[in-house]
Backbone bond lengths (Angstrom), bond angles and torsions (degrees), N, CA, C in turn:
res aa  C-N    CA-C-N  psi(-1)  N-CA   C-N-CA  omega(-1)  CA-C   N-CA-C  phi
1 M - - - 1.499 - - 1.546 106.28 -
2 T 1.339 114.23 132.13 1.426 125.03 -175.96 1.545 112.01 -84.22
3 T 1.287 116.92 125.35 1.398 124.07 178.92 1.530 114.04 -92.40
4 A 1.347 121.11 165.50 1.447 120.32 179.69 1.523 109.56 -68.03
5 T 1.382 119.78 -20.56 1.443 119.77 -175.71 1.489 108.79 -95.33
6 S 1.277 122.66 0.50 1.506 125.09 179.20 1.533 107.40 -61.55
7 P 1.404 117.39 135.39 1.397 116.63 171.67 1.506 114.97 -64.98
8 A 1.305 118.01 150.85 1.492 121.88 172.03 1.502 110.83 -65.09
9 V 1.308 119.98 -37.87 1.431 126.92 177.78 1.518 110.26 -130.70
10 G 1.372 115.36 130.87 1.494 114.58 -178.15 1.522 107.76 -136.22
11 A 1.288 118.11 135.34 1.473 121.45 169.47 1.508 106.97 -128.46
12 T 1.365 114.01 134.06 1.528 116.05 -179.77 1.483 108.10 -130.95
13 G 1.320 114.69 123.58 1.394 121.64 175.32 1.560 115.43 57.01
14 V 1.333 119.49 37.84 1.434 124.96 -172.71 1.510 110.26 -80.07
15 S 1.307 117.37 124.16 1.510 123.37 168.74 1.454 108.05 -129.01
16 K 1.376 112.28 153.19 1.428 118.55 179.59 1.497 110.08 -143.40
17 V 1.347 114.73 128.25 1.485 120.42 179.51 1.493 107.53 -121.42
18 F 1.304 118.86 136.45 1.434 125.95 173.23 1.537 112.96 -107.86
19 F 1.250 117.82 135.47 1.469 121.16 -179.59 1.507 107.79 -106.77
20 A 1.350 115.66 99.63 1.480 124.75 -179.05 1.511 106.39 -133.37
21 G 1.287 120.77 106.89 1.519 122.43 -176.51 1.479 109.11 85.05
22 K 1.281 116.00 -157.56 1.460 123.50 -163.98 1.569 107.56 -78.35
23 E 1.258 117.01 -36.73 1.512 121.46 -173.50 1.495 112.35 -106.23
24 P 1.343 121.55 138.42 1.411 123.03 172.71 1.580 112.44 -67.26
25 V 1.310 118.51 147.39 1.402 123.42 -179.55 1.512 108.18 -116.42
26 W 1.306 117.66 117.34 1.440 123.10 -177.04 1.606 105.28 -89.61
27 A 1.297 113.13 109.50 1.454 116.56 175.76 1.526 115.70 -83.09
28 L 1.356 117.02 -36.22 1.448 125.03 178.32 1.513 107.78 -134.34
29 E 1.361 113.55 149.39 1.433 119.66 173.61 1.495 112.43 -140.46
30 D 1.272 117.25 116.28 1.448 123.76 172.86 1.568 113.64 50.00
31 V 1.304 112.18 58.78 1.462 118.69 179.06 1.509 110.97 -100.14
32 S 1.274 113.85 124.68 1.433 122.16 176.88 1.560 112.00 -120.75
33 L 1.258 118.24 129.84 1.469 121.57 -174.68 1.523 111.06 -150.12
34 Q 1.310 116.73 126.85 1.477 121.57 176.70 1.520 109.04 -115.12
35 V 1.272 116.18 125.44 1.525 120.58 -176.42 1.496 109.16 -120.71
36 E 1.343 110.99 121.04 1.483 122.64 -175.95 1.529 110.08 -68.08
37 E 1.327 115.05 148.49 1.476 119.12 177.64 1.495 111.17 -62.61
38 G 1.308 116.65 136.75 1.485 119.55 177.94 1.526 117.32 78.79
39 S 1.348 117.44 0.68 1.437 121.06 -179.23 1.497 112.06 -93.96
40 F 1.346 112.36 165.90 1.497 122.01 -177.68 1.525 105.12 -119.90
41 T 1.353 111.67 110.42 1.486 116.90 179.44 1.490 110.52 -110.18
42 C 1.360 119.90 129.46 1.468 123.85 174.84 1.533 107.60 -107.16
43 V 1.309 113.25 138.62 1.523 122.89 175.12 1.414 107.80 -114.37
44 V 1.416 116.40 126.34 1.472 123.34 173.82 1.479 109.66 -122.44
45 G 1.351 116.68 154.47 1.428 120.10 178.13 1.551 108.59 178.24
46 P 1.353 116.73 167.72 1.532 115.69 177.59 1.457 109.14 -68.60
47 S 1.398 114.03 165.88 1.444 119.61 179.06 1.572 106.85 -65.27
48 G 1.378 112.84 142.35 1.404 120.23 178.66 1.500 115.69 81.50
49 C 1.321 115.91 10.87 1.538 116.95 -174.37 1.520 110.92 -88.05
50 G 1.300 119.96 -3.25 1.450 123.78 178.69 1.482 116.23 95.72
51 K 1.350 117.26 21.56 1.432 120.64 -178.11 1.573 110.59 -65.09
52 S 1.347 112.14 -49.58 1.482 116.79 -178.55 1.514 110.54 -66.07
53 T 1.340 116.42 -38.30 1.498 118.12 176.45 1.506 111.66 -61.81
54 L 1.352 118.69 -37.96 1.425 118.48 177.05 1.508 110.43 -61.58
55 L 1.348 115.09 -46.12 1.497 120.69 -177.35 1.550 108.71 -60.63
56 R 1.306 118.38 -41.27 1.493 119.97 178.65 1.497 112.00 -66.26
57 I 1.358 116.12 -36.06 1.456 117.79 176.71 1.482 113.90 -66.93
58 L 1.375 114.23 -40.48 1.487 119.56 -178.87 1.547 106.53 -61.66
59 G 1.329 118.43 -39.56 1.457 123.93 -179.17 1.534 118.42 -80.80
60 G 1.317 114.73 -4.51 1.469 117.05 -179.98 1.513 115.58 85.84
61 L 1.303 118.17 9.82 1.495 120.96 179.77 1.558 111.58 -87.83
62 E 1.308 112.27 -16.99 1.552 118.74 177.59 1.537 105.06 -133.56
63 K 1.358 116.97 151.08 1.441 119.40 173.50 1.533 106.82 -104.44
64 P 1.290 116.01 142.79 1.489 119.75 178.94 1.544 108.10 -74.38
65 T 1.282 114.07 151.41 1.479 116.51 173.10 1.513 110.60 -71.24
66 S 1.372 115.73 -34.78 1.424 119.95 174.29 1.482 106.05 -150.64
67 G 1.345 116.38 163.18 1.411 120.77 -175.62 1.509 116.10 97.98
68 T 1.311 117.44 175.99 1.505 118.92 -179.61 1.538 111.28 -134.68
69 V 1.310 112.44 153.88 1.520 118.04 -179.93 1.585 105.19 -133.85
70 A 1.299 116.35 139.79 1.451 121.22 -179.42 1.504 108.82 -139.25
71 L 1.378 112.67 137.06 1.529 119.60 171.04 1.498 106.56 -110.63
72 Q 1.286 116.44 131.60 1.434 124.01 -176.59 1.507 112.03 -55.39
73 D 1.394 113.88 -49.37 1.442 121.59 -175.80 1.545 111.17 -106.01
74 S 1.346 114.52 64.22 1.473 118.58 -172.01 1.602 109.23 -79.64
75 S 1.327 113.04 -5.90 1.538 114.93 179.16 1.463 114.08 -78.34
76 H 1.410 115.31 -12.60 1.487 115.36 179.28 1.504 109.69 -66.84
77 K 1.334 117.02 147.59 1.489 121.05 179.25 1.512 113.20 -54.65
78 I 1.325 116.03 -39.68 1.485 121.89 173.65 1.605 104.69 -122.17
79 P 1.279 115.50 91.68 1.500 114.17 -177.98 1.517 116.04 -66.71
80 A 1.290 114.01 -24.88 1.482 118.23 179.07 1.491 106.44 -142.71
81 A 1.359 117.78 129.41 1.456 123.77 171.67 1.524 113.08 -103.15
82 F 1.281 116.66 142.68 1.466 121.23 -178.08 1.583 109.60 -104.52
83 V 1.348 112.28 148.28 1.445 123.55 165.07 1.541 108.47 -129.23
84 F 1.329 116.70 117.52 1.407 121.47 -177.09 1.478 114.21 -100.52
85 Q 1.402 116.66 166.08 1.487 118.00 -174.34 1.560 111.83 -65.32
86 E 1.315 117.06 -41.12 1.458 118.62 -172.35 1.552 111.00 -90.94
87 H 1.361 113.56 43.36 1.427 121.83 171.41 1.554 114.51 72.09
88 G 1.333 116.86 -50.91 1.478 120.80 178.62 1.519 113.90 71.79
89 V 1.347 115.21 21.37 1.428 117.01 -178.00 1.546 105.32 -92.14
90 F 1.352 113.14 160.22 1.454 121.70 178.87 1.553 109.65 -97.88
91 P 1.338 116.22 120.47 1.439 120.36 -172.75 1.443 114.34 -70.04
92 W 1.283 118.20 -19.36 1.505 123.89 -174.13 1.514 113.82 -91.82
93 V 1.389 114.69 -3.72 1.457 114.81 178.22 1.618 111.09 -126.35
94 N 1.301 118.85 157.20 1.413 119.81 -173.59 1.563 112.57 -77.66
95 V 1.276 117.02 -176.57 1.482 122.71 -174.36 1.537 106.99 -61.51
96 L 1.316 116.22 -51.81 1.473 118.35 -177.53 1.499 115.45 -54.84
97 D 1.343 117.05 -46.71 1.468 121.64 -178.43 1.483 109.82 -72.14
98 N 1.330 122.00 -28.95 1.437 124.48 175.19 1.528 108.55 -63.24
99 V 1.336 115.94 -50.29 1.463 119.47 -175.84 1.568 108.09 -67.86
100 A 1.275 117.34 -31.37 1.532 117.67 -175.43 1.515 110.09 -85.62
101 F 1.308 119.78 0.41 1.482 121.60 -172.64 1.535 111.87 -59.03
102 G 1.333 117.66 -49.89 1.438 123.12 -176.18 1.547 109.77 -62.07
103 L 1.295 116.49 -42.57 1.453 123.74 179.76 1.581 106.37 -62.91
104 R 1.308 118.16 -47.36 1.406 119.83 179.51 1.520 112.08 -58.31
105 M 1.367 119.13 -44.81 1.411 121.86 -178.91 1.528 111.03 -65.80
106 S 1.262 117.66 -22.74 1.527 119.18 -177.97 1.533 109.86 -96.98
107 G 1.332 118.21 5.43 1.459 122.71 167.58 1.554 114.40 88.19
108 V 1.349 113.52 18.74 1.522 116.83 176.04 1.515 107.84 -73.37
109 R 1.351 116.58 136.65 1.412 122.14 -178.02 1.482 112.70 -67.89
110 R 1.357 113.92 153.22 1.485 117.89 -170.82 1.455 117.13 -53.72
111 N 1.380 119.98 -44.92 1.383 119.97 -175.61 1.592 111.03 -66.37
112 E 1.349 116.00 -38.27 1.426 119.04 -178.44 1.539 107.79 -70.11
113 R 1.286 119.72 -47.99 1.459 121.21 -177.82 1.595 112.87 -61.05
114 T 1.354 112.01 -35.31 1.508 117.07 176.66 1.529 108.94 -64.15
115 E 1.299 117.61 -46.73 1.461 121.92 -177.65 1.485 109.47 -60.73
116 R 1.373 115.81 -52.21 1.424 118.20 -176.77 1.495 113.68 -65.31
117 S 1.302 118.26 -34.34 1.463 122.33 176.27 1.498 109.88 -65.91
118 R 1.270 118.66 -44.34 1.492 121.68 -177.90 1.554 108.76 -64.59
119 E 1.301 116.75 -34.11 1.453 118.67 177.32 1.460 111.60 -62.92
120 W 1.401 115.22 -45.07 1.500 118.05 -179.20 1.509 112.45 -71.78
121 I 1.317 116.32 -34.82 1.469 118.58 176.32 1.504 110.74 -60.63
122 A 1.298 116.55 -37.31 1.492 120.28 175.81 1.486 111.89 -66.11
123 R 1.329 115.75 -40.93 1.478 119.53 -178.29 1.483 115.44 -67.36
124 V 1.348 116.08 -23.52 1.482 120.45 175.47 1.489 112.84 -99.07
125 G 1.450 117.53 6.67 1.394 116.80 173.25 1.414 118.09 86.09
126 L 1.353 119.94 18.74 1.513 120.20 -175.88 1.485 114.26 -118.20
127 S 1.315 118.40 22.16 1.471 120.96 -177.80 1.473 115.95 -52.89
128 S 1.353 113.89 -34.34 1.483 120.09 178.07 1.538 114.87 -73.38
129 F 1.322 115.12 -6.25 1.504 118.87 -167.95 1.538 111.59 -122.14
130 E 1.377 119.08 11.30 1.444 121.25 -171.36 1.526 111.10 -63.26
131 K 1.279 122.30 -21.92 1.467 125.49 178.38 1.586 109.79 -97.26
132 S 1.249 116.88 -4.13 1.500 120.41 179.23 1.547 111.06 -73.51
133 Y 1.272 114.40 159.73 1.509 122.15 175.77 1.503 108.83 -105.50
134 P 1.356 117.75 153.42 1.490 121.52 -175.00 1.548 113.42 -53.04
135 H 1.298 117.51 -39.95 1.454 116.77 -178.90 1.457 117.19 -67.95
136 E 1.340 117.67 -6.21 1.446 125.44 178.51 1.498 110.64 -94.54
137 L 1.361 118.83 -4.02 1.443 123.58 -172.44 1.526 110.37 -118.46
138 S 1.337 113.28 161.57 1.511 118.75 178.61 1.511 109.41 -78.13
139 G 1.289 115.71 170.78 1.480 122.41 179.82 1.521 109.85 -62.00
140 G 1.334 120.03 -44.13 1.449 118.47 174.58 1.395 118.53 -60.67
141 M 1.325 115.61 -36.62 1.503 123.25 177.30 1.581 108.31 -65.82
142 R 1.276 117.04 -42.61 1.504 118.85 178.62 1.483 110.69 -63.00
143 Q 1.361 117.09 -37.66 1.446 120.45 -174.93 1.581 104.43 -73.86
144 R 1.297 120.61 -32.16 1.494 119.71 172.13 1.487 114.45 -60.55
145 I 1.337 117.08 -32.77 1.451 122.32 177.70 1.567 109.17 -64.69
146 A 1.315 115.84 -44.55 1.365 123.82 -178.00 1.586 113.11 -63.52
147 I 1.335 111.28 -42.83 1.500 120.52 178.24 1.573 107.91 -68.54
148 A 1.327 117.72 -44.90 1.479 118.84 176.13 1.512 114.37 -59.41
149 R 1.332 116.52 -40.60 1.442 120.16 -179.19 1.561 107.57 -63.81
150 A 1.331 117.37 -43.13 1.492 116.44 -177.47 1.582 111.96 -65.53
151 F 1.288 113.68 -42.70 1.521 115.39 176.76 1.438 110.43 -66.24
152 A 1.315 122.82 -39.79 1.455 123.97 -174.03 1.551 113.04 -65.10
153 T 1.321 116.17 -21.02 1.423 114.90 178.56 1.532 113.88 -69.34
154 G 1.288 115.76 -14.81 1.457 120.71 -173.67 1.457 118.41 72.71
155 S 1.403 115.93 8.70 1.455 122.68 177.81 1.505 110.19 -55.47
156 P 1.383 119.26 135.63 1.461 121.08 177.21 1.511 112.82 -70.02
157 V 1.376 117.89 -21.98 1.378 122.24 -175.70 1.596 112.51 -122.21
158 L 1.353 118.56 129.16 1.422 121.65 176.79 1.483 106.73 -114.78
159 L 1.332 116.31 126.29 1.462 126.54 175.73 1.515 111.30 -107.89
160 M 1.324 118.28 117.86 1.374 119.94 -172.09 1.520 111.90 -123.76
161 D 1.351 113.67 126.69 1.510 119.57 -176.51 1.515 108.32 -110.22
162 E 1.294 117.36 103.27 1.378 126.14 -176.62 1.607 113.11 38.83
163 P 1.316 111.21 55.88 1.500 117.39 -173.33 1.550 112.40 -58.90
164 L 1.331 118.14 -26.64 1.407 120.49 -172.88 1.554 111.35 -111.47
165 G 1.322 114.71 5.25 1.483 118.58 -170.11 1.489 114.63 -67.58
166 A 1.346 120.78 -26.27 1.442 121.72 -173.77 1.505 109.29 -93.68
167 L 1.277 122.16 6.71 1.462 124.83 -178.87 1.503 111.70 -91.90
168 D 1.355 115.50 153.98 1.432 116.89 169.75 1.514 115.27 -67.13
169 A 1.280 118.87 162.65 1.512 123.36 -168.29 1.514 108.39 -58.07
170 Q 1.314 119.56 -45.01 1.467 120.04 -173.51 1.498 110.51 -71.45
171 T 1.312 118.29 -44.19 1.457 121.83 173.90 1.531 114.63 -59.92
172 R 1.297 113.92 -38.34 1.476 120.15 178.09 1.555 109.70 -60.34
173 L 1.340 115.48 -43.76 1.515 116.93 -178.67 1.477 107.76 -63.12
174 L 1.307 119.81 -46.31 1.502 122.65 -177.52 1.534 109.05 -63.29
175 M 1.283 122.05 -40.20 1.467 123.27 179.81 1.570 110.61 -69.98
176 Q 1.288 117.81 -32.41 1.410 118.11 175.98 1.577 110.87 -62.31
177 E 1.330 115.52 -41.48 1.471 116.48 174.22 1.442 112.96 -64.81
178 E 1.322 118.97 -41.54 1.458 119.93 -176.03 1.549 110.56 -70.75
179 L 1.311 115.77 -33.05 1.487 119.13 -179.65 1.523 110.29 -66.25
180 V 1.370 114.35 -43.63 1.467 119.36 178.20 1.463 112.80 -60.95
181 K 1.337 118.89 -41.80 1.514 122.43 178.69 1.485 110.22 -60.89
182 L 1.332 117.92 -45.58 1.481 120.65 177.09 1.483 111.36 -59.39
183 W 1.328 116.25 -46.72 1.469 120.98 179.68 1.530 112.05 -61.44
184 E 1.305 117.24 -46.99 1.466 120.67 -176.82 1.556 107.35 -62.80
185 A 1.316 119.40 -34.44 1.456 118.34 -179.94 1.549 114.10 -75.62
186 E 1.302 118.23 -29.50 1.463 125.23 -175.33 1.554 114.59 -102.31
187 R 1.325 113.13 -29.98 1.483 118.92 -176.95 1.542 113.68 51.77
188 K 1.284 115.90 45.81 1.431 119.11 168.17 1.522 109.12 -69.17
189 T 1.342 117.14 163.48 1.445 123.30 172.87 1.483 109.07 -89.48
190 V 1.348 118.67 115.38 1.401 122.67 -170.73 1.553 109.72 -118.01
191 V 1.392 112.50 134.42 1.451 117.07 171.44 1.542 103.66 -125.44
192 M 1.315 114.85 119.98 1.443 119.47 -173.37 1.512 109.82 -127.54
193 V 1.399 112.21 128.11 1.440 120.26 174.03 1.536 108.81 -87.76
194 T 1.344 117.57 133.38 1.411 121.57 174.89 1.484 113.12 -149.02
195 H 1.336 115.13 152.66 1.499 118.41 173.46 1.496 110.79 -93.28
196 G 1.366 119.66 -8.83 1.370 122.26 -173.56 1.558 112.88 -90.93
197 I 1.317 116.06 113.21 1.469 120.07 179.33 1.528 109.92 -61.92
198 E 1.258 117.16 -46.01 1.504 120.68 -177.61 1.567 107.72 -61.61
199 E 1.344 114.90 -44.79 1.435 116.84 -177.87 1.505 112.48 -64.54
200 A 1.258 117.32 -37.32 1.467 121.09 176.87 1.503 114.92 -62.36
201 I 1.335 115.87 -39.17 1.494 121.08 178.70 1.484 108.22 -73.39
202 L 1.371 119.75 -42.59 1.465 119.85 179.90 1.534 114.49 -63.88
203 L 1.328 117.33 -36.29 1.475 119.92 -175.07 1.497 113.78 -93.90
204 G 1.346 117.54 -33.90 1.486 119.98 -167.23 1.477 119.00 -85.69
205 D 1.276 117.49 151.66 1.478 126.99 167.23 1.611 107.35 -78.71
206 R 1.317 111.54 -27.64 1.450 119.49 179.94 1.487 107.96 -150.73
207 V 1.366 115.76 156.93 1.427 122.62 173.81 1.539 110.55 -122.92
208 V 1.265 119.34 115.24 1.433 127.15 -178.37 1.523 107.64 -89.81
209 V 1.295 122.83 110.94 1.439 124.51 -179.28 1.542 109.39 -97.43
210 M 1.374 114.53 125.57 1.465 120.73 -177.95 1.523 108.61 -105.20
211 S 1.361 113.15 150.78 1.446 118.48 173.20 1.463 117.32 -84.74
212 A 1.324 121.27 172.09 1.433 123.25 175.90 1.650 109.01 -60.94
213 R 1.253 113.96 162.77 1.475 119.71 179.34 1.494 112.65 -57.12
214 P 1.430 113.64 129.55 1.410 125.59 12.19 1.598 106.77 -85.03
215 G 1.338 115.08 140.70 1.445 119.46 -172.07 1.520 114.28 -68.77
216 R 1.259 115.53 127.01 1.499 125.17 175.72 1.498 106.92 -129.76
217 I 1.290 116.18 157.64 1.456 121.82 178.34 1.573 105.50 -80.81
218 K 1.292 116.10 115.67 1.493 120.49 -174.67 1.523 108.15 -86.65
219 E 1.299 115.76 -42.99 1.480 123.11 -178.45 1.550 111.46 -157.74
220 D 1.296 116.51 143.25 1.430 123.92 177.18 1.431 110.99 -115.92
221 I 1.347 117.99 101.98 1.457 121.81 -170.63 1.583 112.02 -103.01
222 Q 1.358 115.02 127.92 1.457 119.83 176.40 1.558 109.54 -80.51
223 V 1.281 116.33 137.02 1.439 122.07 178.49 1.461 109.63 -107.87
224 D 1.280 120.96 102.39 1.453 126.40 -167.56 1.509 115.16 -98.28
225 F 1.392 116.84 5.30 1.421 119.48 -176.83 1.651 107.36 -64.86
226 P 1.289 118.58 138.35 1.468 120.10 -175.14 1.511 110.92 -68.42
227 R 1.328 115.97 154.06 1.465 121.78 175.90 1.493 108.64 -105.72
228 P 1.374 117.85 156.04 1.457 127.48 0.83 1.504 111.05 -73.60
229 R 1.318 116.01 146.87 1.476 122.08 178.33 1.513 108.36 -104.95
230 T 1.361 113.26 144.74 1.428 120.84 175.87 1.514 110.25 -132.79
231 M 1.282 118.28 174.16 1.471 120.21 -179.17 1.561 114.62 -59.87
232 E 1.290 113.45 -15.87 1.521 119.52 175.07 1.487 110.35 -57.43
233 L 1.309 115.63 -30.43 1.524 122.94 -176.41 1.512 106.28 -59.06
234 E 1.380 119.82 -36.35 1.426 123.40 -173.48 1.536 111.99 -66.11
235 R 1.248 117.53 -15.05 1.389 123.47 -178.42 1.554 115.54 -85.01
236 T 1.361 110.55 -11.51 1.506 116.66 -177.79 1.523 113.62 -83.04
237 P 1.331 117.43 151.31 1.524 119.00 176.14 1.521 111.54 -61.42
238 E 1.379 117.38 -32.23 1.392 121.36 -173.89 1.507 110.76 -67.30
239 F 1.333 117.35 -37.71 1.428 124.92 177.90 1.545 107.03 -65.08
240 G 1.351 116.32 -50.57 1.435 119.84 -177.29 1.522 111.50 -58.78
241 E 1.362 115.08 -37.51 1.471 115.78 -179.76 1.518 109.86 -67.04
242 M 1.288 117.37 -39.96 1.575 119.22 -179.42 1.477 107.40 -67.15
243 R 1.325 120.15 -44.20 1.482 119.05 177.73 1.490 113.17 -54.80
244 Y 1.379 113.36 -45.98 1.474 115.73 -177.36 1.493 112.17 -67.48
245 R 1.389 114.76 -34.78 1.467 117.31 178.45 1.550 111.86 -61.22
246 I 1.322 114.07 -42.81 1.469 118.29 179.91 1.469 112.36 -68.09
247 W 1.355 117.81 -38.82 1.461 120.59 -179.38 1.530 108.78 -68.56
248 E 1.331 119.32 -34.96 1.476 119.24 177.72 1.513 109.23 -64.49
249 L 1.309 118.72 -38.54 1.463 120.45 174.51 1.478 116.57 -60.73
250 L 1.435 114.00 -33.59 1.426 117.40 -176.30 1.472 116.34 -94.43
251 R 1.297 117.43 -18.50 1.534 123.05 -167.09 1.531 111.76 -53.53
252 D 1.352 115.59 -54.62 1.448 116.35 -175.15 1.539 112.11 -67.35
253 D 1.358 117.40 -37.84 1.419 120.95 177.37 1.529 112.39 -64.84
254 V 1.330 118.29 -40.00 1.379 120.32 178.48 1.540 111.81 -65.32
255 R 1.311 116.96 -36.91 1.449 121.02 178.07 1.543 110.54 -66.63
256 A 1.393 114.22 -41.06 1.475 119.69 179.29 1.511 110.24 -63.39
257 S 1.403 112.66 -42.21 1.517 116.13 -175.85 1.482 108.12 -65.95
258 A 1.271 118.36 -41.34 1.528 122.65 -178.70 1.502 112.29 -60.71
259 A 1.382 114.30 -25.58 1.533 116.67 -172.51 1.571 109.36 -94.27
260 M 1.361 118.00 0.27 1.418 122.41 -179.59 1.506 111.98 -71.97
């Protein structure tokens, strides 16, 4: 029986080992993470520390070698929707059909999925492009398609793997603002992997810092800056102190990871 205090996403003692070649590779070791409903959690760590593997395990795309994972609302047709770094859009279909894809896969009837998709296309500012194909759009516009599709599914949990990482710096800043506005309106439970320390602080209610492989949770930092947040926050001493604290946690592991 689910209680009001149950986390929306829970991982307990999760480890993951891959067998490739002669020696096993431990991607994750004894990771436990409880994510509150409606919260925005950012995960940072050095390359190869298992961040993306953890996300895939939380969403059911990978099975842990040991440990357990639970989603509070697992009865939903799509309990967790993904947004990946490389847009994840289908080049052979237009914007409307891209956004409607998740709804189509979950059996939503054509009229309803078209209506819901158009609503989300409008909310990400692409109403004039619903018949356009991805190759006709900029990188930022393609990423808006992916974000709209994830929100349109109605999934209570959104799992984002470097969703803004492939964008240029200016577009990335714009998309950060737009993503936060959508999240604040919908209050989905978000777990987002990012390499950007500043991005994690601006977006997250908490920043989970992971160690080098095998990935473990090194520190779980609450971000108490009031919302809504803007880039003005980066000018404050408090922001600088938190950024430095996170970098100090990461520095040695990033160096070790780069030397592998």
